[in-house]
N, C-alpha and C positions, 0 to 999 in steps of 0.2 A: 418083424421088417412092420412099418404102419405101412397106412396107404398113402401115406405123405412123402416114402420115399419105390410106392413100385409104380411101374406105369401097365397100363394094359394096350398089348396093340399085338397086329394080325398083318402076319406074310403070308401072298399070295404067289401060287407059279401057277399057268396054267401049260403043260405040259403040249398037249395040243391044243387044238382048239376043237370049244362044248363042253373042255377038263379044267376044271380049279385042282388044285390043291390045296386048304388053308390051315394053317394050323394057328389058335390064335395065343398066345402067352400075357406073361405079366412080370416083367427084366423088372428090375433097379433103375430107380431116374440116373439120367444120362448114358443111361448105354445109346450106341449105336445100331445103324440099318448095318452096320455089317452081326454087331452081336445078337440081334433077331434075327438075320438070318440062320446063326450055326448055328442058335437056339431052333430053332423050329425044327430042323433035323435032313429040313430038303435037299441040303445040299449032296448028301448022302442016297435019300433015296429019290430021287432023280439024277444019279452021278454027276452032278455040275460040277462044275473045281471054280472054286473063288478067284482066282487071276481074272480076267476078262467078260465079269459077269456084266451085266446094264442092269441096274437096280432104279427104284424111283421112288417117294412116298405122294400117292392118294395121284395118282400118272402126274409125276412132276418128276425128271428125271434126275437125283440126285448119286451126290457120293456116296462111297461107302462108309467113311464118319463123320455121317451127317446123326445129328446129337438126331436123338428121337421123343413124337408130346405125345399124351393124352393123348390114345383112338386112335393114332397114326396106323395105314398099309403103310408095308413095306411089298413094293414089287415086285419079284425077278419077268426081265423081261425077254422072248425067245429073239434070236436073232430071224429076222423075214429073209423068207426062202424067194422073193417073191420081188421088186419096185415096185408101190404099193399103184403109182400111173403104169408102169408095163399090167399087172393084174382089172384095174380097172379097162384098159386095154380090148383084154385077153376077154374079160366081158363080153364087154360093145361087142366081137369082132362072135364069140359064139351068140348072140341073141338076134347082132344082122342074120347070119344060114341059116336060126332056127323060123325067125320072124319074115326076113325083108324087107331092108330098109333097115330104119332107124329105129330105136325105140319110142318118140315119135309115132312112128305107126303109117312109117316110110313116104310122111308129104311132107314137104321141103323148108316145114315149117313158120311160111303166111300162114296165118287166121284167112278163113271166112272173111270178105264182109257183108 
């Protein structure tokens, strides 16, 4: 195959916070996101099922039949364990319990004149 008939892509999956499994691939031009995912071996390595996977290219959700371009990064997204708004409430509550008051140092929010 000559260079014009192939594309270089990367597939990334974070099985847990702070850990990323990345695989660099060379695929035939016209390959799709699911083609890259299958070729990467990430599905087998992490016990993921194709059905219901949320995937994207460069942080933008996409369909599995999305045609890839040179240097695209296909990402597999984990399901959320906690709603982001609820996670923020929990962090705020923990901060408030530890330091008393809010993150602003316990002031009412007004600045001294």
